[in-house]
N, C-alpha and C positions, 0 to 999 in steps of 0.2 A: 617939171618929173626932176630938174637936179635936186628942187626941194625936198622930195621925196627921198632919192637916195644920199643923200645930207646928211636929214634926218636915223635914215636907216645903219648910214653909218658912222653912227655919235650908239644908237641904242645897240650895234653889236661893242661895242668898243666899253660901253658902261655892262656887258654883259661879262664881258672876258678879262672885268678887272678882282685883283682879288682882292683877300677880306682875310679878316681878321684879329687880334687881341690883345690888351698885354694886359698876362689874369693876375702875374705877383709883379710887386720890382720891390725887391729889402734889397739892404747895401750893396754886392754886387752882382744881384743875382735878376733876371726878367724872364720870364715867363710869360708864356701864352701857347695861340695858335694862328694859325694862315694858312691856305688854301688857294686853290685857284682855278682856272680851267689847262689851265701846265703848271708845268714845274714852277716851284716860288721858291727864294732864298730868303731868306730875313736880315733885314741888317741891322744897328743900331748901334745908332751917331752917337756921339758928344760933339755941342755942337754942332760945327763942322768939319766934324774928321768924325770918319768909321771908324768906331774902335771892335767890333766882330761881329762874322757874316754868321749861318749856319744853312742849314738844312731841314723845317722839321722831319719826327722822323716818331714822333711819340707814340700813343696809343689816345685818339681822340674822337668816341664813337658818337660825345653828344655834338658832336660839329658835323659828322658823321650824318645823321640825324639829319637835321638844321640845314643840309649844306650835297643832298642826296647829290647834284649835278655837278661838284668842285671833283676835280680828279685830286686825290690824298686827302678823301676828307675826313678816311679815322684815321691815318698817320699826322695828324698835321700838330700835332705840339710839338712845339720845341722848349728847353730851360738852357738858359748860358749863366752864366759865373765868371 
């Protein structure tokens, strides 16, 4: 029974993980998309230092179609300069 509970908990954890991708990386610009079962904050790291954060808010109908169960997928795009 414990083993079954652990497997269920691991499946739940995997299903709650955010998903995303970097679509463009040029000079100082980073753009892409990120969404999850709840609010998602994008963090940009340079080595061990966090240099920028943002909340995705750009329309991404392609992501909404690919991940219909993810909250905020329709506005999951981000762009940082």
